[in-house]
Every structure is written in C-alpha cells, then in structure tokens.
DRENPABA-103587 format. One record per residue (C-alpha): residue number from 1; x, z negated, y; residue in one letter. Coordinates in Angstrom, 3 decimals, always signed. Last residue first. Layout:
BEGIN
{k: NUM; px: X; pz: Z; py: Y; r: A}
...
# end
This chain:
BEGIN
{k: 297; px: -15.725; pz: +11.728; py: +0.910; r: X}
{k: 296; px: -14.852; pz: +10.255; py: +4.266; r: X}
{k: 295; px: -14.329; pz: +11.877; py: +7.660; r: X}
{k: 294; px: -11.047; pz: +9.928; py: +7.917; r: X}
{k: 293; px: -9.512; pz: +12.076; py: +5.232; r: X}
{k: 292; px: -9.821; pz: +15.529; py: +6.741; r: X}
{k: 291; px: -8.550; pz: +14.521; py: +10.169; r: X}
{k: 290; px: -5.895; pz: +12.302; py: +8.569; r: X}
{k: 289; px: -3.869; pz: +15.050; py: +6.956; r: X}
{k: 288; px: -2.095; pz: +16.108; py: +10.114; r: X}
{k: 287; px: -0.970; pz: +12.509; py: +10.675; r: X}
{k: 286; px: +2.296; pz: +13.328; py: +12.428; r: X}
{k: 285; px: +3.767; pz: +10.864; py: +9.945; r: X}
{k: 284; px: +4.598; pz: +13.628; py: +7.524; r: X}
{k: 283; px: +2.439; pz: +15.386; py: +4.966; r: X}
{k: 282; px: +4.193; pz: +17.328; py: +2.235; r: X}
{k: 281; px: +2.261; pz: +19.908; py: +0.283; r: X}
{k: 280; px: +1.001; pz: +21.125; py: -3.024; r: X}
{k: 279; px: -2.413; pz: +22.286; py: -4.077; r: X}
{k: 278; px: -3.644; pz: +22.575; py: -7.683; r: X}
{k: 277; px: -5.668; pz: +19.390; py: -7.585; r: X}
{k: 276; px: -5.499; pz: +17.757; py: -4.195; r: X}
{k: 275; px: -4.245; pz: +14.178; py: -4.007; r: X}
{k: 274; px: -4.726; pz: +12.589; py: -0.578; r: X}
{k: 273; px: -7.536; pz: +10.295; py: -1.740; r: X}
{k: 272; px: -5.126; pz: +8.991; py: -4.401; r: X}
{k: 271; px: -2.601; pz: +8.061; py: -1.706; r: X}
{k: 270; px: -5.327; pz: +6.282; py: +0.263; r: X}
{k: 269; px: -6.235; pz: +4.312; py: -2.833; r: X}
{k: 268; px: -2.612; pz: +3.244; py: -3.291; r: X}
{k: 267; px: -2.390; pz: +2.299; py: +0.432; r: X}
{k: 266; px: -5.444; pz: +0.037; py: +0.549; r: X}
{k: 265; px: -4.887; pz: -1.725; py: -2.788; r: X}
{k: 264; px: -2.751; pz: -4.678; py: -1.697; r: X}
{k: 263; px: -4.928; pz: -5.366; py: +1.351; r: X}
{k: 262; px: -7.627; pz: -7.013; py: -0.775; r: X}
{k: 261; px: -10.583; pz: -8.054; py: +1.405; r: X}
{k: 260; px: -9.532; pz: -6.051; py: +4.431; r: X}
{k: 259; px: -7.223; pz: -7.394; py: +7.158; r: X}
{k: 258; px: -7.596; pz: -8.108; py: +10.854; r: X}
{k: 257; px: -5.380; pz: -9.009; py: +13.832; r: X}
{k: 256; px: -6.464; pz: -9.192; py: +17.492; r: X}
{k: 255; px: -3.238; pz: -8.904; py: +19.489; r: X}
{k: 254; px: -1.534; pz: -11.882; py: +21.173; r: X}
{k: 253; px: +1.519; pz: -11.179; py: +19.018; r: X}
{k: 252; px: +2.269; pz: -14.770; py: +17.979; r: X}
{k: 251; px: -1.318; pz: -15.976; py: +17.632; r: X}
{k: 250; px: -2.522; pz: -12.791; py: +15.961; r: X}
{k: 249; px: +0.371; pz: -12.857; py: +13.496; r: X}
{k: 248; px: -0.241; pz: -16.528; py: +12.710; r: X}
{k: 247; px: -3.962; pz: -15.943; py: +12.094; r: X}
{k: 246; px: -3.406; pz: -12.811; py: +9.997; r: X}
{k: 245; px: -1.203; pz: -14.717; py: +7.546; r: X}
{k: 244; px: -4.066; pz: -17.123; py: +6.848; r: X}
{k: 243; px: -4.222; pz: -16.681; py: +3.077; r: X}
{k: 242; px: -1.303; pz: -14.640; py: +1.763; r: X}
{k: 241; px: -2.829; pz: -11.345; py: +0.596; r: X}
{k: 240; px: -0.853; pz: -9.716; py: +3.410; r: X}
{k: 239; px: +2.190; pz: -9.607; py: +1.114; r: X}
{k: 238; px: +0.411; pz: -7.033; py: -1.044; r: X}
{k: 237; px: +0.176; pz: -4.424; py: +1.690; r: X}
{k: 236; px: -2.261; pz: -3.864; py: +4.544; r: X}
{k: 235; px: -2.810; pz: -5.522; py: +7.928; r: X}
{k: 234; px: -4.782; pz: -3.954; py: +10.767; r: X}
{k: 233; px: -3.629; pz: -4.763; py: +14.306; r: X}
{k: 232; px: -5.958; pz: -4.354; py: +17.286; r: X}
{k: 231; px: -5.522; pz: -3.758; py: +21.025; r: X}
{k: 230; px: -2.416; pz: -1.588; py: +20.958; r: X}
{k: 229; px: -1.665; pz: -0.151; py: +24.407; r: X}
{k: 228; px: +1.757; pz: +1.210; py: +23.410; r: X}
{k: 227; px: +3.859; pz: -0.809; py: +25.844; r: X}
{k: 226; px: +4.927; pz: -3.286; py: +23.196; r: X}
{k: 225; px: +3.651; pz: -2.252; py: +19.773; r: X}
{k: 224; px: +7.071; pz: -1.930; py: +18.149; r: X}
{k: 223; px: +8.521; pz: -5.177; py: +19.482; r: X}
{k: 222; px: +5.367; pz: -7.176; py: +18.902; r: X}
{k: 221; px: +5.096; pz: -6.043; py: +15.274; r: X}
{k: 220; px: +8.712; pz: -7.004; py: +14.577; r: X}
{k: 219; px: +8.120; pz: -10.373; py: +16.257; r: X}
{k: 218; px: +5.059; pz: -10.936; py: +14.074; r: X}
{k: 217; px: +7.122; pz: -10.248; py: +10.953; r: X}
{k: 216; px: +9.637; pz: -12.869; py: +12.133; r: X}
{k: 215; px: +6.713; pz: -15.248; py: +12.748; r: X}
{k: 214; px: +5.623; pz: -14.725; py: +9.152; r: X}
{k: 213; px: +9.167; pz: -15.599; py: +8.067; r: X}
{k: 212; px: +9.105; pz: -18.803; py: +10.143; r: X}
{k: 211; px: +5.638; pz: -19.677; py: +8.732; r: X}
{k: 210; px: +6.681; pz: -19.422; py: +5.091; r: X}
{k: 209; px: +7.381; pz: -23.113; py: +4.535; r: X}
{k: 208; px: +4.242; pz: -24.120; py: +6.440; r: X}
{k: 207; px: +2.176; pz: -21.712; py: +4.259; r: X}
{k: 206; px: +3.570; pz: -22.884; py: +0.932; r: X}
{k: 205; px: +0.953; pz: -25.595; py: +0.281; r: X}
{k: 204; px: -2.043; pz: -23.723; py: +1.671; r: X}
{k: 203; px: -1.124; pz: -20.668; py: -0.384; r: X}
{k: 202; px: -0.609; pz: -22.477; py: -3.681; r: X}
{k: 201; px: -4.153; pz: -22.005; py: -5.023; r: X}
{k: 200; px: -3.859; pz: -18.309; py: -4.173; r: X}
{k: 199; px: -1.198; pz: -17.823; py: -6.859; r: X}
{k: 198; px: +0.916; pz: -14.897; py: -5.650; r: X}
{k: 197; px: +3.575; pz: -17.140; py: -4.140; r: X}
{k: 196; px: +4.118; pz: -19.074; py: -7.359; r: X}
{k: 195; px: +4.559; pz: -15.856; py: -9.312; r: X}
{k: 194; px: +7.200; pz: -14.590; py: -6.901; r: X}
{k: 193; px: +8.871; pz: -18.018; py: -6.829; r: X}
{k: 192; px: +9.139; pz: -17.913; py: -10.617; r: X}
{k: 191; px: +10.821; pz: -14.508; py: -10.365; r: X}
{k: 190; px: +13.244; pz: -15.891; py: -7.758; r: X}
{k: 189; px: +14.213; pz: -18.890; py: -9.878; r: X}
{k: 188; px: +13.184; pz: -22.309; py: -8.566; r: X}
{k: 187; px: +14.881; pz: -24.756; py: -6.220; r: X}
{k: 186; px: +11.564; pz: -25.448; py: -4.436; r: X}
{k: 185; px: +12.687; pz: -24.633; py: -0.894; r: X}
{k: 184; px: +15.203; pz: -22.006; py: -1.945; r: X}
{k: 183; px: +12.847; pz: -20.100; py: -4.211; r: X}
{k: 182; px: +10.043; pz: -20.383; py: -1.652; r: X}
{k: 181; px: +12.294; pz: -18.860; py: +1.016; r: X}
{k: 180; px: +13.448; pz: -16.113; py: -1.358; r: X}
{k: 179; px: +9.832; pz: -15.345; py: -2.265; r: X}
{k: 178; px: +8.847; pz: -14.842; py: +1.379; r: X}
{k: 177; px: +11.915; pz: -12.637; py: +1.866; r: X}
{k: 176; px: +10.832; pz: -10.463; py: -1.044; r: X}
{k: 175; px: +7.352; pz: -10.259; py: +0.482; r: X}
{k: 174; px: +8.567; pz: -8.532; py: +3.602; r: X}
{k: 173; px: +11.370; pz: -8.327; py: +6.102; r: X}
{k: 172; px: +13.405; pz: -5.116; py: +6.632; r: X}
{k: 171; px: +12.120; pz: -2.763; py: +9.345; r: X}
{k: 170; px: +9.928; pz: +0.338; py: +9.417; r: X}
{k: 169; px: +8.680; pz: +2.217; py: +12.464; r: X}
{k: 168; px: +6.001; pz: +4.803; py: +13.162; r: X}
{k: 167; px: +4.423; pz: +6.380; py: +16.244; r: X}
{k: 166; px: +1.588; pz: +8.848; py: +16.861; r: X}
{k: 165; px: -0.525; pz: +8.463; py: +13.710; r: X}
{k: 164; px: -3.780; pz: +10.271; py: +14.458; r: X}
{k: 163; px: -7.279; pz: +8.767; py: +14.445; r: X}
{k: 162; px: -7.652; pz: +8.979; py: +18.213; r: X}
{k: 161; px: -4.446; pz: +7.011; py: +18.657; r: X}
{k: 160; px: -2.815; pz: +5.248; py: +15.697; r: X}
{k: 159; px: +0.385; pz: +3.209; py: +15.912; r: X}
{k: 158; px: +2.083; pz: +2.910; py: +12.528; r: X}
{k: 157; px: +4.145; pz: -0.105; py: +11.523; r: X}
{k: 156; px: +6.017; pz: -0.686; py: +8.278; r: X}
{k: 155; px: +7.277; pz: -4.139; py: +7.325; r: X}
{k: 154; px: +9.908; pz: -4.017; py: +4.625; r: X}
{k: 153; px: +10.932; pz: -5.368; py: +1.240; r: X}
{k: 152; px: +7.818; pz: -6.269; py: -0.711; r: X}
{k: 151; px: +5.330; pz: -4.660; py: +1.584; r: X}
{k: 150; px: +3.851; pz: -5.663; py: +4.901; r: X}
{k: 149; px: +2.017; pz: -2.515; py: +5.995; r: X}
{k: 148; px: +0.976; pz: -2.828; py: +9.636; r: X}
{k: 147; px: -1.584; pz: -0.312; py: +10.880; r: X}
{k: 146; px: -1.687; pz: -0.409; py: +14.673; r: X}
{k: 145; px: -4.740; pz: +0.394; py: +16.773; r: X}
{k: 144; px: -7.050; pz: +3.280; py: +17.594; r: X}
{k: 143; px: -9.148; pz: +5.518; py: +15.359; r: X}
{k: 142; px: -8.893; pz: +3.491; py: +12.167; r: X}
{k: 141; px: -10.378; pz: +5.020; py: +9.019; r: X}
{k: 140; px: -9.130; pz: +2.152; py: +6.832; r: X}
{k: 139; px: -9.081; pz: +4.218; py: +3.626; r: X}
{k: 138; px: -7.449; pz: +7.465; py: +4.775; r: X}
{k: 137; px: -5.647; pz: +5.224; py: +7.248; r: X}
{k: 136; px: -3.622; pz: +3.695; py: +4.448; r: X}
{k: 135; px: -2.341; pz: +7.098; py: +3.323; r: X}
{k: 134; px: -1.263; pz: +8.009; py: +6.861; r: X}
{k: 133; px: +0.464; pz: +4.633; py: +7.100; r: X}
{k: 132; px: +2.205; pz: +5.164; py: +3.714; r: X}
{k: 131; px: +3.859; pz: +8.493; py: +4.522; r: X}
{k: 130; px: +2.883; pz: +11.548; py: +2.554; r: X}
{k: 129; px: +3.772; pz: +13.518; py: -0.552; r: X}
{k: 128; px: +0.965; pz: +15.678; py: -1.900; r: X}
{k: 127; px: +0.389; pz: +17.810; py: -5.007; r: X}
{k: 126; px: +2.961; pz: +16.206; py: -7.307; r: X}
{k: 125; px: +2.529; pz: +17.549; py: -10.841; r: X}
{k: 124; px: +2.692; pz: +14.489; py: -13.062; r: X}
{k: 123; px: +4.741; pz: +13.852; py: -16.204; r: X}
{k: 122; px: +6.653; pz: +10.652; py: -15.433; r: X}
{k: 121; px: +9.606; pz: +12.737; py: -14.267; r: X}
{k: 120; px: +7.319; pz: +14.334; py: -11.683; r: X}
{k: 119; px: +6.468; pz: +10.912; py: -10.258; r: X}
{k: 118; px: +10.120; pz: +9.872; py: -10.243; r: X}
{k: 117; px: +11.212; pz: +13.250; py: -8.866; r: X}
{k: 116; px: +8.827; pz: +12.980; py: -5.915; r: X}
{k: 115; px: +10.027; pz: +9.465; py: -5.082; r: X}
{k: 114; px: +13.671; pz: +10.573; py: -5.308; r: X}
{k: 113; px: +13.122; pz: +13.661; py: -3.170; r: X}
{k: 112; px: +11.379; pz: +11.694; py: -0.426; r: X}
{k: 111; px: +14.250; pz: +9.220; py: -0.247; r: X}
{k: 110; px: +16.408; pz: +9.609; py: +2.851; r: X}
{k: 109; px: +14.770; pz: +12.393; py: +4.875; r: X}
{k: 108; px: +11.309; pz: +10.985; py: +4.264; r: X}
{k: 107; px: +12.292; pz: +7.368; py: +4.978; r: X}
{k: 106; px: +10.887; pz: +6.908; py: +8.503; r: X}
{k: 105; px: +7.554; pz: +5.523; py: +7.438; r: X}
{k: 104; px: +7.465; pz: +4.011; py: +3.934; r: X}
{k: 103; px: +6.960; pz: +6.619; py: +1.217; r: X}
{k: 102; px: +3.954; pz: +8.136; py: -0.523; r: X}
{k: 101; px: +2.797; pz: +9.759; py: -3.756; r: X}
{k: 100; px: +0.091; pz: +12.194; py: -4.850; r: X}
{k: 99; px: -0.814; pz: +13.043; py: -8.410; r: X}
{k: 98; px: -2.026; pz: +15.879; py: -10.626; r: X}
{k: 97; px: -1.902; pz: +16.150; py: -14.405; r: X}
{k: 96; px: -3.844; pz: +13.208; py: -15.818; r: X}
{k: 95; px: -4.662; pz: +14.184; py: -19.395; r: X}
{k: 94; px: -8.011; pz: +12.913; py: -20.631; r: X}
{k: 93; px: -9.450; pz: +10.209; py: -22.913; r: X}
{k: 92; px: -9.976; pz: +7.814; py: -20.015; r: X}
{k: 91; px: -8.397; pz: +4.729; py: -21.584; r: X}
{k: 90; px: -5.718; pz: +6.709; py: -23.397; r: X}
{k: 89; px: -4.907; pz: +8.643; py: -20.224; r: X}
{k: 88; px: -4.640; pz: +5.385; py: -18.296; r: X}
{k: 87; px: -2.087; pz: +4.019; py: -20.761; r: X}
{k: 86; px: -0.126; pz: +7.280; py: -20.714; r: X}
{k: 85; px: +0.088; pz: +7.243; py: -16.936; r: X}
{k: 84; px: +1.078; pz: +3.569; py: -16.882; r: X}
{k: 83; px: +3.846; pz: +4.185; py: -19.418; r: X}
{k: 82; px: +5.051; pz: +7.227; py: -17.455; r: X}
{k: 81; px: +5.082; pz: +5.216; py: -14.212; r: X}
{k: 80; px: +7.108; pz: +2.461; py: -15.886; r: X}
{k: 79; px: +9.606; pz: +4.827; py: -17.509; r: X}
{k: 78; px: +10.117; pz: +6.894; py: -14.351; r: X}
{k: 77; px: +10.765; pz: +3.779; py: -12.270; r: X}
{k: 76; px: +13.243; pz: +2.435; py: -14.829; r: X}
{k: 75; px: +15.105; pz: +5.739; py: -14.826; r: X}
{k: 74; px: +15.440; pz: +5.723; py: -11.035; r: X}
{k: 73; px: +16.315; pz: +2.067; py: -10.589; r: X}
{k: 72; px: +17.212; pz: +1.711; py: -6.884; r: X}
{k: 71; px: +14.375; pz: +3.791; py: -5.391; r: X}
{k: 70; px: +14.314; pz: +3.135; py: -1.646; r: X}
{k: 69; px: +11.510; pz: +1.485; py: +0.352; r: X}
{k: 68; px: +13.483; pz: -1.690; py: +1.045; r: X}
{k: 67; px: +14.244; pz: -2.036; py: -2.666; r: X}
{k: 66; px: +12.410; pz: -0.144; py: -5.398; r: X}
{k: 65; px: +12.741; pz: -0.581; py: -9.166; r: X}
{k: 64; px: +11.793; pz: -4.244; py: -9.460; r: X}
{k: 63; px: +8.379; pz: -3.950; py: -11.043; r: X}
{k: 62; px: +5.143; pz: -5.917; py: -11.349; r: X}
{k: 61; px: +2.451; pz: -3.674; py: -12.760; r: X}
{k: 60; px: -0.759; pz: -2.231; py: -11.423; r: X}
{k: 59; px: -3.368; pz: -0.192; py: -13.241; r: X}
{k: 58; px: -6.273; pz: +2.018; py: -12.302; r: X}
{k: 57; px: -9.455; pz: +3.692; py: -13.419; r: X}
{k: 56; px: -12.636; pz: +5.386; py: -12.143; r: X}
{k: 55; px: -12.393; pz: +5.114; py: -8.362; r: X}
{k: 54; px: -14.760; pz: +7.544; py: -6.598; r: X}
{k: 53; px: -13.247; pz: +10.652; py: -5.017; r: X}
{k: 52; px: -16.189; pz: +12.873; py: -6.005; r: X}
{k: 51; px: -13.976; pz: +14.714; py: -8.523; r: X}
{k: 50; px: -12.954; pz: +11.383; py: -10.050; r: X}
{k: 49; px: -10.361; pz: +8.943; py: -8.712; r: X}
{k: 48; px: -7.347; pz: +7.381; py: -10.462; r: X}
{k: 47; px: -5.161; pz: +4.679; py: -8.914; r: X}
{k: 46; px: -1.615; pz: +3.847; py: -10.041; r: X}
{k: 45; px: +0.037; pz: +0.780; py: -8.513; r: X}
{k: 44; px: +3.703; pz: -0.141; py: -8.876; r: X}
{k: 43; px: +4.307; pz: -3.651; py: -7.651; r: X}
{k: 42; px: +7.053; pz: -5.687; py: -5.966; r: X}
{k: 41; px: +9.007; pz: -3.098; py: -3.989; r: X}
{k: 40; px: +6.187; pz: -0.581; py: -4.137; r: X}
{k: 39; px: +5.953; pz: +2.780; py: -5.833; r: X}
{k: 38; px: +2.363; pz: +3.807; py: -5.100; r: X}
{k: 37; px: +1.107; pz: +6.575; py: -7.377; r: X}
{k: 36; px: -2.249; pz: +8.154; py: -6.496; r: X}
{k: 35; px: -4.214; pz: +10.150; py: -9.025; r: X}
{k: 34; px: -7.011; pz: +12.687; py: -8.594; r: X}
{k: 33; px: -9.042; pz: +13.768; py: -11.619; r: X}
{k: 32; px: -11.254; pz: +16.849; py: -11.732; r: X}
{k: 31; px: -14.444; pz: +18.081; py: -13.421; r: X}
{k: 30; px: -15.135; pz: +14.465; py: -14.504; r: X}
{k: 29; px: -15.917; pz: +13.096; py: -17.964; r: X}
{k: 28; px: -17.620; pz: +9.645; py: -18.037; r: X}
{k: 27; px: -14.898; pz: +7.150; py: -18.994; r: X}
{k: 26; px: -15.314; pz: +4.708; py: -16.107; r: X}
{k: 25; px: -12.550; pz: +2.138; py: -16.561; r: X}
{k: 24; px: -13.413; pz: -1.568; py: -17.006; r: X}
{k: 23; px: -10.887; pz: -4.067; py: -15.607; r: X}
{k: 22; px: -9.085; pz: -1.677; py: -13.267; r: X}
{k: 21; px: -12.511; pz: -0.094; py: -12.806; r: X}
{k: 20; px: -13.884; pz: -3.196; py: -11.075; r: X}
{k: 19; px: -10.912; pz: -3.698; py: -8.765; r: X}
{k: 18; px: -11.262; pz: -0.061; py: -7.742; r: X}
{k: 17; px: -14.952; pz: -0.440; py: -6.881; r: X}
{k: 16; px: -14.199; pz: -3.509; py: -4.775; r: X}
{k: 15; px: -11.397; pz: -1.635; py: -3.022; r: X}
{k: 14; px: -13.678; pz: +1.302; py: -2.198; r: X}
{k: 13; px: -16.433; pz: -0.986; py: -0.916; r: X}
{k: 12; px: -13.902; pz: -2.920; py: +1.160; r: X}
{k: 11; px: -12.518; pz: +0.228; py: +2.792; r: X}
{k: 10; px: -15.901; pz: +1.811; py: +3.486; r: X}
{k: 9; px: -17.194; pz: -1.360; py: +5.130; r: X}
{k: 8; px: -13.911; pz: -2.261; py: +6.848; r: X}
{k: 7; px: -14.836; pz: -0.861; py: +10.266; r: X}
{k: 6; px: -17.754; pz: -3.330; py: +10.259; r: X}
{k: 5; px: -15.212; pz: -6.038; py: +11.077; r: X}
{k: 4; px: -14.815; pz: -8.641; py: +8.385; r: X}
{k: 3; px: -15.346; pz: -12.300; py: +9.172; r: X}
{k: 2; px: -12.001; pz: -14.051; py: +9.285; r: X}
{k: 1; px: -10.216; pz: -15.181; py: +6.142; r: X}
# end
C-alpha cells in the first residue's frame, strides 16, 4: 500500500482503536453510548462509541441479507442485528438503545424505510439515517475529492467540495462480482471464493484474475468524476482491502487514489459518529451533517 497521506491520521487512529476494541471491549461505564449499524452486502458491522465518541466495542459478521444496497432478507437482517446487539450488550454490561444507520447513495426513496425498520426491529431507537458517503466523510474528513465506496454489490461515488457532498452515484459492481470471477476461475463454490478472496495471502495470486473487474470499477469512477474537477479519490468499503486495488484505479482513472489502513471500517465508524442520543433525523446526501462531523470529536 502507498504511504498514507496525513489526511488519514484521524481516520487510521480511529480504525486502529476500533480493531482493538473488537477484540477487547472497553467496559468502563459511559454516560452515553452511540451505535452505528452498517448493513452491507457481505458484512454487517456494528460499532459502539462512548460519550466522547471513542470506540469501545464492535462486531462484524458475514451476512447475505442485502443485495445491491437493498434488503432482500428482512427477517434474517433483523435476527443478525439483534444477535449482535445482544452480544455487545453482554460484553459491555449495558443496554444499547440508540443507533444510526446508512444507505448507499441514491437509495433513500427505495429502501430507507426497510433499513430503519431492520434496525428498529433489532431493538434500537434510530436517531439518524444518512447516506454512506456522508458517514464515510465523518471519518475521512475530506474537503475536496471523491469518496468511492466499493461494497459487496455496488460502487458508490460521492464528490465532495469544501467538505460538502455535492454529487452522488451508485452502480452495480462490487465485491460480489470479484467473488463470482474467482469462483469461476477456480471452479469453487461462491462462499469458498468469498473466503479465498478475503485471505490477504491470496491477493497477489488472484489480482490478475480480478483486474478486469477492477478496471470496470475504475470506468464507473471515471464516468462519474468526469468534468467535476476531482483531483483525488479516496477508497472505502471492504472490497478495497484487496492489496493493490488503488494502483489499478489510479492508473485507469488518471486520478491520485488513496485508501486508509482498513477501508472496511470507515463507513460503520462514520455511522456511529452520526448517532445522537435522544435526537432523531434523516440526513440526505446534501451533506448537512458533515459540518459538525468533520470538525472532529
């Protein structure tokens, strides 16, 4: 991976802290608890922050309840989120009441109700519902550039100007397509291909096989950034964990491309940062929430 830009200092520190508390939760009582629920195509991630917005616990679980940003297994999603909530509550010794959630850009009218109902069905009070790029920028703190979230089913793009999200797009092509290519190339089951892809020791081996799909992602980025004066691309999402993906995207788009140390956890942490105990609201891609968040905690 390339040397990290100083812009990632806050982001990488937050991710490192989260990775630590996933293994060993911080059980010191807090006046408030803020939870972020990220319903991804491949993973569901739940992040818990304390009253100072420091990570104190978290879990992630492979799931197949969302496809292309839409909930396809409503009851399964509720069950998994409820199980994760109860597991975290046992670890922390407290009830987690409040949570925020997010959707891919452009899907608010289609699926915002379903996402909200899943999180509520798991036992949370939803205090914020926002788009994923706005959530990601709460952690990245980008003032100008494009945030590209390569998830399990889709690639979401948000162009940021002056710290505000001014344009969003979301197109099919993501980690699921990577797994399908590996499955076909190695004649293995899809679930086995998923596991094979996630193993970093296999990245160098599968990279040539996946290059055409990476180039397809790059073409999506190029199309949506064309004419928008984007000088830097910032990658987030679990699929971006593939070693060297940023190099191909930079080469094909001609735009400087960067990613933090573990892009899988950027959006879930941003969702948790957006949770406000006792306050409710919906934040769209206009980025109205980002002024508060990008100042830090």
